[in-house]
DSSP file (Angstrom, degrees, kcal/mol; ACC not computed):
  #  RESIDUE AA STRUCTURE BP1 BP2  ACC     N-H-->O    O-->H-N    N-H-->O    O-->H-N    TCO  KAPPA ALPHA  PHI   PSI    X-CA   Y-CA   Z-CA
    1    1 A M              0   0    0      0, 0.0     3,-0.1     0, 0.0    81,-0.0   0.000 360.0 360.0 360.0 149.9  -34.6  -55.1  -62.4
    2    2 A A        -     0   0    0     18,-0.3     2,-0.1     1,-0.1    19,-0.0  -0.274 360.0 -85.4 -65.8 153.7  -35.3  -54.1  -66.0
    3    3 A R        -     0   0    0      1,-0.1    17,-0.5    16,-0.1     2,-0.3  -0.374  47.6-138.1 -62.7 137.9  -32.8  -54.7  -68.7
    4    4 A G  E     -A   19   0A   0     15,-0.1     2,-0.5    -3,-0.1    15,-0.2  -0.716   6.0-148.9 -99.6 147.0  -30.2  -51.9  -68.9
    5    5 A Y  E     -A   18   0A   0     13,-2.2    13,-2.6    -2,-0.3     2,-0.3  -0.981  23.4-152.9-116.9 129.7  -28.8  -50.3  -72.1
    6    6 A W  E     -AB  17  76A   0     70,-0.5    70,-1.1    -2,-0.5     2,-0.3  -0.791  17.6-176.9-115.9 141.2  -25.2  -49.0  -71.7
    7    7 A L  E     -AB  16  75A   0      9,-2.3     9,-2.2    -2,-0.3     2,-0.4  -0.979   5.6-166.4-129.4 150.5  -23.1  -46.3  -73.3
    8    8 A I  E     -AB  15  74A   0     66,-2.6    66,-2.5    -2,-0.3     7,-0.2  -0.992  24.0-116.8-133.9 141.4  -19.5  -45.5  -72.7
    9    9 A N    >   -     0   0    0      5,-2.1     3,-1.9    -2,-0.4    64,-0.1  -0.279  32.2-102.9 -78.2 167.1  -17.7  -42.4  -73.8
   10   10 A S  T 3  S+     0   0    0      1,-0.3    -1,-0.1    61,-0.2    62,-0.1   0.786 121.1  46.6 -66.2 -29.7  -14.7  -42.4  -76.3
   11   11 A N  T 3  S-     0   0    0      3,-0.0    -1,-0.3     0, 0.0    -2,-0.1   0.343 109.6-123.1 -95.3  10.2  -12.0  -41.9  -73.7
   12   12 A R  S <  S+     0   0    0     -3,-1.9    -2,-0.1     2,-0.1    31,-0.1   0.862  79.0 115.5  59.8  41.0  -13.6  -44.7  -71.5
   13   13 A S  S    S+     0   0    0      1,-0.2    26,-2.5    25,-0.1     2,-0.3   0.570  70.1  36.7-112.7 -14.8  -14.0  -42.4  -68.5
   14   14 A E  E     - C   0  38A   0     24,-0.2    -5,-2.1    -5,-0.1     2,-0.3  -0.979  58.8-167.0-139.0 151.1  -17.8  -42.3  -68.1
   15   15 A V  E     -AC   8  37A   0     22,-2.2    22,-2.4    -2,-0.3     2,-0.4  -0.922   5.8-156.0-130.0 157.7  -20.7  -44.6  -68.6
   16   16 A R  E     -AC   7  36A   0     -9,-2.2    -9,-2.3    -2,-0.3     2,-0.4  -0.994   4.3-159.9-131.9 141.5  -24.5  -44.2  -68.8
   17   17 A R  E     -AC   6  35A   0     18,-1.8    18,-2.6    -2,-0.4     2,-0.5  -0.993   3.1-161.8-121.6 128.9  -27.1  -46.8  -68.0
   18   18 A F  E     +AC   5  34A   0    -13,-2.6   -13,-2.2    -2,-0.4     2,-0.3  -0.950  19.4 165.9-110.9 119.6  -30.7  -46.4  -69.4
   19   19 A T  E     -AC   4  33A   0     14,-2.0    14,-3.6    -2,-0.5   -15,-0.1  -0.996  37.7-110.5-137.1 144.1  -33.3  -48.5  -67.7
   20   20 A E  E     - C   0  32A   0    -17,-0.5     2,-1.1    -2,-0.3   -18,-0.3  -0.425  25.0-130.5 -69.0 140.7  -37.1  -48.4  -67.7
   21   21 A N    >   +     0   0    0     10,-3.0     3,-1.0     1,-0.2    10,-0.4  -0.800  30.0 175.8 -92.2  97.0  -38.8  -47.3  -64.5
   22   22 A R  T 3  S+     0   0    0     -2,-1.1    -1,-0.2     1,-0.2    10,-0.0   0.610  71.7  64.4 -78.2 -10.7  -41.3  -50.0  -64.1
   23   23 A A  T 3  S+     0   0    0     -3,-0.1    -1,-0.2     2,-0.0     2,-0.1   0.447  72.0 124.2 -92.8   0.8  -42.5  -48.7  -60.7
   24   24 A S    <   -     0   0    0     -3,-1.0     7,-0.0     1,-0.1     0, 0.0  -0.390  51.0-156.0 -64.0 136.0  -43.8  -45.4  -62.2
   25   25 A E        +     0   0    0     -2,-0.1     2,-0.6     2,-0.0    -1,-0.1   0.422  60.6 112.1 -92.5   0.4  -47.5  -44.9  -61.5
   26   26 A D        -     0   0    0      1,-0.2     5,-0.1     3,-0.1    -2,-0.1  -0.644  48.7-169.1 -75.4 118.8  -48.0  -42.6  -64.5
   27   27 A Q  S    S+     0   0    0     -2,-0.6    -1,-0.2     1,-0.2     3,-0.1   0.612  81.2  47.7 -83.0 -13.3  -50.3  -44.7  -66.8
   28   28 A F  S    S+     0   0    0      1,-0.1     2,-0.4    -3,-0.0    -1,-0.2   0.651 110.1  44.4-105.2 -20.8  -49.9  -42.4  -69.8
   29   29 A N        -     0   0    0     29,-0.0     2,-0.4    28,-0.0    -1,-0.1  -0.957  67.5-138.4-128.3 144.5  -46.1  -41.9  -70.0
   30   30 A K        -     0   0    0     -2,-0.4    28,-2.4    -3,-0.1     2,-0.3  -0.815  21.6-153.5 -98.6 146.0  -43.2  -44.3  -69.7
   31   31 A Y  E     - D   0  57A   0    -10,-0.4   -10,-3.0    -2,-0.4     2,-0.4  -0.887   4.8-157.4-121.0 149.6  -40.1  -43.1  -67.7
   32   32 A V  E     -CD  20  56A   0     24,-3.3    24,-2.8    -2,-0.3     2,-0.4  -0.980  12.2-138.0-128.2 135.8  -36.5  -44.1  -68.0
   33   33 A F  E     -CD  19  55A   0    -14,-3.6   -14,-2.0    -2,-0.4     2,-0.5  -0.745  13.5-159.9 -84.1 138.1  -33.8  -43.9  -65.4
   34   34 A V  E     -CD  18  54A   0     20,-3.1    20,-2.4    -2,-0.4     2,-0.4  -0.978   7.4-160.3-121.4 116.4  -30.4  -42.6  -66.6
   35   35 A D  E     -CD  17  53A   0    -18,-2.6   -18,-1.8    -2,-0.5     2,-0.5  -0.821   4.9-150.2 -96.6 132.3  -27.5  -43.6  -64.3
   36   36 A Y  E     -CD  16  52A   0     16,-2.9    15,-3.2    -2,-0.4    16,-1.2  -0.907  19.2-179.4-104.4 125.1  -24.3  -41.6  -64.5
   37   37 A G  E     -CD  15  50A   0    -22,-2.4   -22,-2.2    -2,-0.5     2,-0.5  -0.953  20.0-149.4-129.2 147.9  -21.1  -43.4  -63.7
   38   38 A K  E     -CD  14  49A   0     11,-2.4    11,-3.1    -2,-0.4     2,-0.4  -0.954  24.9-125.9-115.0 128.8  -17.4  -42.4  -63.6
   39   39 A I        -     0   0    0    -26,-2.5     2,-0.4    -2,-0.5     4,-0.1  -0.577  27.9-172.9 -76.4 128.4  -14.8  -45.1  -64.3
   40   40 A V        -     0   0    0     -2,-0.4     6,-0.2     7,-0.2     2,-0.1  -0.953  54.1  -9.0-119.3 142.3  -12.3  -45.5  -61.6
   41   41 A G  S    S-     0   0    0     -2,-0.4     2,-0.5     4,-0.1    -2,-0.0  -0.435 120.0 -10.4  73.5-148.3   -9.2  -47.7  -61.9
   42   42 A V  S >> S-     0   0    0     -2,-0.1     3,-2.1     1,-0.1     4,-1.2  -0.765  79.7-110.5 -90.2 126.0   -9.0  -50.0  -64.8
   43   43 A F  B 34 S+e   46   0B   0     -2,-0.5     4,-0.1     1,-0.3    -1,-0.1  -0.307 103.2  18.8 -58.1 130.2  -12.1  -50.4  -66.9
   44   44 A G  T 34 S+     0   0    0      2,-0.7    -1,-0.3    35,-0.1     3,-0.1   0.091 111.4  76.1  95.8 -23.4  -13.6  -53.8  -66.4
   45   45 A K  T <4 S+     0   0    0     -3,-2.1     2,-0.3     1,-0.2    -2,-0.2   0.850 103.7  25.7 -86.5 -35.9  -11.7  -54.6  -63.2
   46   46 A E  B  < S-e   43   0B   0     -4,-1.2    -2,-0.7    -6,-0.2    -1,-0.2  -0.947  87.1-108.2-128.7 148.3  -13.9  -52.4  -60.9
   47   47 A A        -     0   0    0     -2,-0.3    -7,-0.2     1,-0.1    33,-0.1  -0.443  46.2-101.1 -69.7 146.6  -17.4  -51.2  -61.2
   48   48 A P        -     0   0    0      0, 0.0     2,-0.6     0, 0.0    -9,-0.2  -0.261  37.5-101.4 -66.8 159.4  -17.8  -47.5  -62.1
   49   49 A L  E     -D   38   0A   0    -11,-3.1   -11,-2.4    -3,-0.1     2,-0.5  -0.709  34.6-130.4 -81.6 119.1  -18.6  -45.1  -59.3
   50   50 A L  E     +D   37   0A   0     -2,-0.6   -13,-0.2   -13,-0.2     3,-0.1  -0.622  29.9 177.3 -72.9 120.8  -22.3  -44.2  -59.5
   51   51 A Q  E     -     0   0A   0    -15,-3.2     2,-0.3    -2,-0.5    -1,-0.2   0.859  54.7 -28.8 -92.8 -43.9  -22.6  -40.5  -59.4
   52   52 A R  E     -D   36   0A   0    -16,-1.2   -16,-2.9     2,-0.0     2,-0.4  -0.989  46.0-134.1-168.4 166.5  -26.3  -39.8  -59.9
   53   53 A R  E     -D   35   0A   0     -2,-0.3     2,-0.3   -18,-0.2   -18,-0.2  -0.997  19.3-175.0-131.5 134.2  -29.5  -41.0  -61.3
   54   54 A E  E     -D   34   0A   0    -20,-2.4   -20,-3.1    -2,-0.4     2,-0.5  -0.933  16.4-138.6-126.3 153.7  -32.1  -38.9  -63.2
   55   55 A E  E     +D   33   0A   0     -2,-0.3     2,-0.3   -22,-0.2   -22,-0.2  -0.939  24.9 173.9-115.3 133.5  -35.5  -39.8  -64.5
   56   56 A F  E     -D   32   0A   0    -24,-2.8   -24,-3.3    -2,-0.5     2,-0.1  -0.934  37.7 -99.9-132.7 153.6  -36.8  -38.7  -67.9
   57   57 A K  E  >  -D   31   0A   0     -2,-0.3     4,-2.4   -26,-0.2     3,-0.3  -0.413  46.9-104.7 -64.9 154.5  -39.8  -39.4  -70.0
   58   58 A L  H  > S+     0   0    0    -28,-2.4     4,-2.2     1,-0.2     5,-0.2   0.874 120.2  52.5 -52.0 -45.6  -39.1  -42.0  -72.7
   59   59 A E  H  > S+     0   0    0    -29,-0.2     4,-1.8     1,-0.2    -1,-0.2   0.911 110.4  47.7 -61.2 -43.9  -38.9  -39.4  -75.5
   60   60 A E  H  > S+     0   0    0     -3,-0.3     4,-2.5     2,-0.2    -1,-0.2   0.906 109.6  53.4 -61.6 -43.9  -36.4  -37.3  -73.6
   61   61 A A  H  X S+     0   0    0     -4,-2.4     4,-2.6     1,-0.2    -2,-0.2   0.889 107.5  51.8 -60.3 -40.6  -34.3  -40.4  -72.8
   62   62 A R  H  X S+     0   0    0     -4,-2.2     4,-2.5    -5,-0.2    -1,-0.2   0.884 108.8  50.5 -64.8 -38.6  -34.2  -41.3  -76.5
   63   63 A E  H  X S+     0   0    0     -4,-1.8     4,-2.6     2,-0.2    -2,-0.2   0.917 110.2  49.5 -64.5 -41.6  -33.0  -37.8  -77.4
   64   64 A I  H  X S+     0   0    0     -4,-2.5     4,-2.5     2,-0.2    -2,-0.2   0.945 111.2  49.9 -62.3 -45.7  -30.2  -38.0  -74.8
   65   65 A W  H  X S+     0   0    0     -4,-2.6     4,-2.6     1,-0.2    -2,-0.2   0.942 112.6  46.7 -57.0 -49.8  -29.2  -41.4  -76.2
   66   66 A E  H  X S+     0   0    0     -4,-2.5     4,-2.3     1,-0.2    -1,-0.2   0.892 111.6  51.1 -62.9 -39.6  -29.1  -40.1  -79.7
   67   67 A K  H  X S+     0   0    0     -4,-2.6     4,-1.1     2,-0.2    -1,-0.2   0.919 110.7  48.1 -62.7 -42.8  -27.2  -37.0  -78.7
   68   68 A L  H  <>S+     0   0    0     -4,-2.5     5,-2.4     2,-0.2     3,-0.4   0.908 110.4  51.8 -65.5 -41.7  -24.5  -39.1  -76.8
   69   69 A I  H ><5S+     0   0    0     -4,-2.6     3,-1.8     1,-0.2    -1,-0.2   0.925 108.1  52.5 -58.6 -44.4  -24.2  -41.4  -79.9
   70   70 A S  H 3<5S+     0   0    0     -4,-2.3    -1,-0.2     1,-0.3    -2,-0.2   0.764 105.3  56.0 -64.4 -23.2  -23.6  -38.3  -82.1
   71   71 A Q  T 3<5S-     0   0    0     -4,-1.1    -1,-0.3    -3,-0.4   -61,-0.2   0.317 130.3 -91.5 -92.2   7.9  -20.9  -37.2  -79.7
   72   72 A G  T < 5S+     0   0    0     -3,-1.8    -3,-0.2     1,-0.3    -2,-0.1   0.457  76.1 145.0 100.7   1.1  -18.9  -40.5  -80.1
   73   73 A W      < -     0   0    0     -5,-2.4    -1,-0.3    -6,-0.1     2,-0.3  -0.399  32.1-155.6 -68.0 152.9  -20.4  -42.6  -77.2
   74   74 A R  E     -B    8   0A   0    -66,-2.5   -66,-2.6    -2,-0.1     2,-0.1  -0.902  20.6-100.6-128.6 157.5  -20.7  -46.3  -78.0
   75   75 A R  E     +B    7   0A   0     -2,-0.3     2,-0.3   -68,-0.2   -68,-0.2  -0.462  46.5 178.0 -70.2 149.0  -22.8  -49.1  -76.7
   76   76 A T  E     -B    6   0A   0    -70,-1.1   -70,-0.5    -2,-0.1     3,-0.1  -0.922  30.0 -90.6-145.0 171.4  -21.1  -51.4  -74.2
   77   77 A E        -     0   0    0     -2,-0.3   -72,-0.0     1,-0.2   -70,-0.0  -0.284  64.3 -66.5 -77.6 170.3  -21.8  -54.4  -72.1
   78   78 A E        +     0   0    0      1,-0.1    -1,-0.2   -74,-0.1     3,-0.1  -0.295  47.4 178.1 -56.7 134.6  -23.1  -54.2  -68.5
   79   79 A V        +     0   0    0      1,-0.1     2,-0.5    -3,-0.1    -1,-0.1   0.565  62.8  67.9-119.9 -17.1  -20.5  -52.6  -66.2
   80   80 A W  S    S-     0   0    0    -33,-0.1    -1,-0.1     2,-0.0   -34,-0.0  -0.914  87.8-123.9 -99.1 129.3  -22.4  -52.6  -62.8
   81   81 A S              0   0    0     -2,-0.5    -2,-0.1     1,-0.1    -1,-0.0  -0.294 360.0 360.0 -69.3 158.5  -23.0  -56.1  -61.6
   82   82 A K              0   0    0     -4,-0.1    -1,-0.1   -81,-0.0    -2,-0.0   0.455 360.0 360.0 -67.5 360.0  -26.5  -57.3  -60.8
């Protein structure tokens, strides 16, 4: 799987994982999966609950990333195990 980039919200209740969709057949655009997770239990003890996955063009995914950063989200380490 492609390397993931992670964000966590300020109250540590949600995470987002951004990963490149390498299986995309579109030769002209790159696509990124954004996985949405809700933290259950104690952060770091259990993996977050995967709620949904959406696919965006690379430019849209960058805009989402920047918007989340401006709202106080921070980068974090991997929270779903491989």
